N, C-alpha and C positions, 0 to 999 in steps of 0.2 A: 751448773744447774741454776737456772734463773730463781731468784728470790721474790716470793709474793709477801707484800706486807698486808696483814688484814687488821683494819682498824675497827674497833668495838667501843663506842661511847657507852659509858655505864652510868646509870642514875637510878637509884632506889628500885631495883628489879631483882632483889634476892630470891623472889620465888622462881624466876626463870633463867637466871644468869647461868647456872651449872649446865642447864640443857643446851643453851646457845653455845657456850664454850666447848662443851663436849662435841658438837657437831662440827666444830673447827679443828679441834686437835686430833680428830680421827680422820681428817681428809686423806684421801688416796695420794694427793700431791702433798709431800712431807715438808718440802723445803719452804717453810712458812716462818714469817716474823709476825707474831700475834701481839698486837698492842692494845691492851685494856686501859682506856682512859677513864679513870674514876672521876666524874664530874662533881666532887663535892657530896657524894651520897651520904645520907643520914641513916641509912639501914645497915645491915651487915655486908653490903657489897665490897668495901674496902678490904675487909678480912678474906672475903670469898676470892677476889683478884689476887691477893698476895699468896693464898694458898695454891691457887693455880700456877702461879709463877714458881713456886717451889717444886710443883710436881713436873713441870715441863719447861725445860731451858729455853724454849722457843718463844715463851711468853715474857712480854716487857709490860710493867705496870707503871702507869703515870697517875699520881694523885694530884688534883688541882681544885681550886675553888670552883663553886658552880658558876658556870657561864652559858649553859644551855647546850643544845645538840650540835649546833654549828661550831661553837667554840671547841667542843671536845673533838670533833672531827678535824678541825684545823690543827690543833695541837698534835693529834695523832700523825697527820700529813707532814708537819714539821720535823717529826721524829722519825719518820719512816725511812728505811734504807733499801727497800726492796726495788727490783726492777719494774715490778707491777704493784698496783695498789687495789684492794677491794676494801668495802664498807659492809658491816653487818650491824644491825640494830640489836641491842643485847636482850630483846625479848623474842627474837626471831630464830629460825633454825634453817640449816642449809643441808642439802643432799651431800653425802660424804664424798662424791665424785665431782661436786660442782667446780672447784677450782681447777682440777685436772682438765675437765672438759672445756671450760672457759678459755685456758691457756692454749689448749691444742687448738681450738677454733681460731683464736687470735692469730696464732702463728701460721696456721694452714692458710689463712686468708690474708696475711700480711696487713693486719688490721691494727688500729690503736686502741680500739674499745671493742669488748665482747660482752654480749648480753645474753642471759638465759631468761626463760619464762619464770613466772612465779604464781603462787596460789595464796589464798588467805585461809586462816583457820581461826578457830576460837577455843579450841580443846586440844590440849598437847596430847592427850590419850589417844586421839583420833586422827593423827596425821598420817595419811595414807596416799597423799597425792603426788609424791615424788616420782618422777620418771613414768608418768602414766600415759604419756603420749604414745600411741601405736606407730604413728608416722611422724618421724622427726625430720624438720627441715631447717636449713640454714639460708640465711639471706645476707648478702653483702651489699652495703650502701656507701656511697661517697658522702662527704660532710654535708653537702646541700640536701641530698635525698634523705639523709638521716634526720636533718632538721625538718623537712617537710613531713616525714613520718610522725616525728614528735608532735607536730601541730595538726595532724589529720588522723591517720588510722591507728596510731598507738603502737605500731610494730616496734618502734623504739619508744620505751616508756620513760616517764619523767623520774621514776625511782632509781636512785643513785645506787641502792645496795644490790641489785641484781646484776651488776656489771663488774667487769675487770678492766683496769686501765693501765696503759703504760704510764709509768711514773712521769716520764718527760713531757706527756701531754697535759697532765692535770697539775704539773709543778706550778706553784705561784698562782693557781686558780683556787681561791679560798671561798668558803661558804659565808654568806652574809650573816652577821652575828646579831642576836637580838631579835630575831624574826622567826616565825614558823613558816612552813611550806618553802624551806630553804633549797629544796631539790629543783624548784621550777627554774629559777634562773641559772643555777649552778650547772644542771644537766645540759642546758642549752649551750653555755659558754664552753664546756669542754667538747661537745659535739662540734661546734663551730671551728674549734682548734684542731680537730682530728682530720686525718685524710680519709680514712675508711673505718667503718663499723660493721661487725658481723653480729647477727642475732641468731640464736638457735631456739627452737620451739620447746624443748624440754623444760619442764618446770622443776628447777633445781633450787629455788629459794621459797622458803615458807614465811609468810608475812603474818604475824600474829595481829589479829584484829578482835578487840573485845565485842561481845554480842551486843546488838543493837545498832540500827543505822545511824550514821553521822547526822542525817536529816533530822533525827528526833533529839539530838543533843543541843545544848544550850548554845546561844550566839553570844560573842563577845567582840569587843574592838579589835582584838588580835586576829580575828578571822579575815579582816581586811588585808592582812599581810599577803595572802594569797593572790588577791587581785592587784596589789601593788607590785608583786613579783611578775604577774602575767603582763602588766603594763611596761615594766622595765624590760622584759624579754621581747615585748612587741617593738619597742624602741630600738633594741639591739638588732633585731632581725631586719628592721627597716634599713639600717646602715649596712650590715653584712650581707644580707640576701634580700634586696628590695623586691624581688619578684614574689618572695614568699610573705611579705608584709601583710597583705589582705588576710592570709591564713592566721598569723598571729594576732591580728586585731580582732578577728572573728572569735578567737580563743577568749580574748580579754572580754569581749562583749557578751559572749555566752556564759563566762564566769560570772558577770554581773547578774544576769537573769537567773543563774543557778542559785546564787546566795539570795537573791530576792525571794525565790521560791521556797528556799530553805526556811526562811524568817516567816513566810506565809503559813508554815505548819506550826509555828510557836504561838504562844500566848501574846495577845495584841497590846503590849505595853508601850509606854511613851518612848522608851529607849529604842525598842525595835521599829517603831514608826520612824523615828529619825534615822535609823540605819536604812530603812527601805528607801526613804528619800534620797539619801546620799548614794545608794546603789543605782538608783534610776538616773541620777545626774552623772554619775560615772559612765554609765552606759550611753547617754547621749553625748558625752565628751569625747567617746571614741570616734574614729574616723568611719562613720557609718557608710559612706560611699564605698569604702573598701570592703567593710563587712559584707554588704549586700552584693558586691561584685562576685563573691565566691560561694554564696550561700544558695543551696538548692530551694526549690519552691516551698517545701513544707516549712523549712527554717525561716524563709523570708516572710512567710505568714506569721510564724510565732514572733519573729523579731519585730516585724510591723506592729503586731498587736501589743507586744510589750512596750514599745516605743510610746504608744498612744494611751494604753489601758494596763499599766504594769501590774496592779493588784489583781484585777480580774483575770488577766492572762495566767498568772502564776497559780491562782486558785484553781483555774480549769486544768492546768497541767498537773497539779497535785491530785485532783479528783481522778484524772485519767492516767495517773501513775507514769507520767512522762518526764524523763530526765531526772529521776530521784537516784 
């Protein structure tokens, strides 16, 4: 029976950890290796992890110094012995049959990666969206088409946690440490290595999201990590799938405009003005010829406007609630 290693990075989530782990230990697919990576938590998480290991022999606990989410995932990967690998964030929850369905879909379609749908929630007492699709569909994609979907329609999502991977495909493909939005580049890299990817529409993964839009949260230097990841991904696509490069470059340019738009919703501080200038320069440094070659008319209008009048364009988009 195939072994699935489930890697759960843990950092200061004592309020949510039991709910997350409970949803994993109760999986209908029971041959699991559950790796809890305590990333230097300063709350009660280390003790909670150890208690779970005492209750379930399938659970392995690794205590390490704090290094961030990518570091914890990488440590988990290095210590995983499963034929297949899955990731779960420690404040999320999963359907009790998620791994059974992902593994079944993966094998039936001779795929390297299987992905399910996900939903977001902000109240644990009101999780009711699991398996709510009346019509379930599956879609099999080769590597190129999976990457194209990642860059366009989102059938293949950037989120690494809603997927199950063959260990041999992601082996030695590690998350970049010290940055946020680490999924952006990593997910592309493993898709590029795969032969086939299968997606199922059922929403089997619950992604916890605190109330309040990200667009209303503070902006910091670290937010640029997302754009640097998009830029690196674009460079990789140019090498691996040259015909898809314009799509990747459009995603990067669009990210610059999105972040500028985000900043236009916040207080007009000197620091934020500098950030906006940097974002506009980053947009202009992209291969705009490629960007405009794949952008439909309405986006050509917005991108052209942003090129010449960035602040005015983003303020109008915010008023019209476009792209938020």
